C-alpha positions as CSV (number, residue, x, y, z in Angstrom):
1,M,0.1,0.2,-0.2
2,I,1.2,3.7,-0.6
3,Y,1.5,6.3,2.0
4,R,2.3,10.0,-0.1
5,R,2.0,12.6,2.9
6,N,4.4,14.9,1.4
7,E,2.3,17.3,-0.2
8,P,2.2,21.1,-0.5
9,Y,-0.4,21.9,0.6
10,R,-2.8,19.5,3.1
11,Y,-5.6,20.3,5.5
12,V,-7.1,18.7,8.6
13,F,-10.6,19.1,9.2
14,D,-11.5,19.4,12.4
15,N,-15.0,18.6,11.7
16,P,-15.0,16.1,9.2
17,I,-16.9,15.9,6.4
18,Y,-20.1,14.4,5.5
19,T,-20.1,12.6,2.1
20,A,-21.6,10.4,0.2
21,Y,-20.2,8.4,-3.0
22,H,-20.5,5.1,-4.5
23,I,-18.5,1.9,-6.5
24,T,-17.7,2.9,-10.6
25,K,-14.9,0.3,-10.8
26,I,-13.6,-2.4,-10.1
27,N,-10.5,-3.0,-12.2
28,D,-11.4,-0.7,-15.7
29,Q,-15.2,-2.8,-15.5
30,T,-17.8,-0.1,-15.1
31,V,-20.6,-1.9,-12.0
32,Q,-22.9,0.8,-9.8
33,S,-22.6,-0.3,-5.4
34,S,-26.0,1.4,-4.0
35,K,-24.8,4.4,-2.2
36,G,-21.7,4.4,0.6
37,E,-21.2,7.2,3.3
38,G,-18.0,8.5,5.3
39,Y,-16.6,11.6,6.8
40,I,-13.7,13.2,4.9
41,I,-11.0,13.8,7.3
42,D,-8.1,15.5,5.2
43,I,-7.7,17.5,1.3
44,S,-5.0,18.0,-0.2
45,S,-4.8,19.4,-3.9
46,G,-4.1,15.7,-5.1
47,G,-6.9,13.7,-3.2
48,V,-8.6,13.2,0.0
49,K,-7.8,11.3,2.9
50,L,-12.1,9.1,3.3
51,E,-13.4,7.5,6.6
52,T,-16.0,4.4,6.6
53,A,-17.6,2.2,7.7
54,L,-17.4,-0.5,5.0
55,D,-14.3,-2.6,4.4
56,I,-13.3,-2.1,0.8
57,P,-11.4,-5.3,-0.2
58,L,-8.5,-3.3,-1.8
59,H,-6.8,-6.2,-4.4
60,K,-8.1,-4.7,-7.4
61,T,-8.0,-1.3,-8.8
62,I,-11.2,0.4,-7.1
63,E,-13.2,3.6,-8.4
64,I,-15.6,5.6,-6.7
65,F,-17.5,8.6,-7.4
66,F,-18.3,11.2,-4.9
67,T,-19.5,14.1,-3.5
68,F,-19.7,16.4,-0.1
69,T,-20.3,20.8,0.1
70,V,-18.2,23.1,2.2
71,G,-20.9,25.7,3.2
72,S,-22.2,26.7,-0.3
73,K,-20.1,24.8,-2.6
74,E,-21.0,21.3,-4.0
75,L,-17.4,18.8,-4.4
76,V,-17.7,15.6,-6.7
77,A,-15.0,14.2,-8.2
78,K,-13.8,10.7,-9.6
79,A,-11.3,9.0,-6.8
80,V,-9.4,5.9,-6.6
81,F,-8.1,4.3,-3.5
82,L,-4.7,3.7,-2.7
83,W,-3.8,2.1,1.5
84,K,-6.3,1.5,3.5
85,K,-6.4,1.5,7.6
86,K,-8.2,0.4,9.8
87,H,-9.3,3.2,12.6
88,V,-11.0,2.0,15.4
89,N,-14.6,1.1,14.9
90,V,-14.3,2.6,11.0
91,F,-11.7,2.3,8.0
92,R,-9.2,5.3,6.7
93,Y,-7.9,5.2,3.2
94,G,-6.4,7.3,0.4
95,L,-7.4,8.4,-2.4
96,R,-6.3,9.8,-5.7
97,I,-8.9,12.6,-6.8
98,T,-8.5,11.3,-10.8
99,T,-11.6,13.9,-12.2
100,E,-9.4,15.4,-15.2
101,A,-11.5,19.2,-14.2
102,W,-10.9,18.3,-10.2
103,D,-9.3,22.2,-10.4
104,I,-9.4,22.6,-6.9
105,N,-8.1,25.2,-5.2
106,V,-8.4,23.2,-1.7
107,K,-7.1,27.3,0.4
108,D,-10.6,28.5,-0.9
109,I,-12.0,25.1,-0.1
110,V,-10.4,25.8,3.2
111,K,-11.4,28.9,3.4
112,E,-15.0,27.9,2.7
113,Y,-15.0,25.6,5.7
114,K,-13.5,27.7,8.3
115,M,-15.6,30.7,7.7
116,T,-19.1,28.2,8.5
117,Q,-17.1,26.6,10.9
118,K,-16.8,30.4,12.5
119,A,-20.6,31.2,11.1
120,D,-21.7,27.2,13.5
121,S,-19.9,28.8,16.2
122,L,-21.6,32.6,16.2
123,S,-24.8,30.9,16.4
């Protein structure tokens, strides 16, 4: 399993962000799984760390489609699993974003997240 923790910018969310996902490919074969749910623990320009109760075997190449919302921005992406770690009663996965149009500015997402957290703490 590959652990890639040396990206130039990675942000760990204080309150993980809910995400819904489904598996779209297994070894280049298109599939349509039922919806899975989890939380995004951190984000970088190249990927995310996903936490979910689902134990996904990684002996095959698995691609997922996932969505999440930060403030008023809904983001969608495709990603492939790179690694898996058991964490208490859940699993954590490193995902590499494969969406070509992922021209996401992680710093903008973090700024939106911080503004949302600040607004929530004031209400």
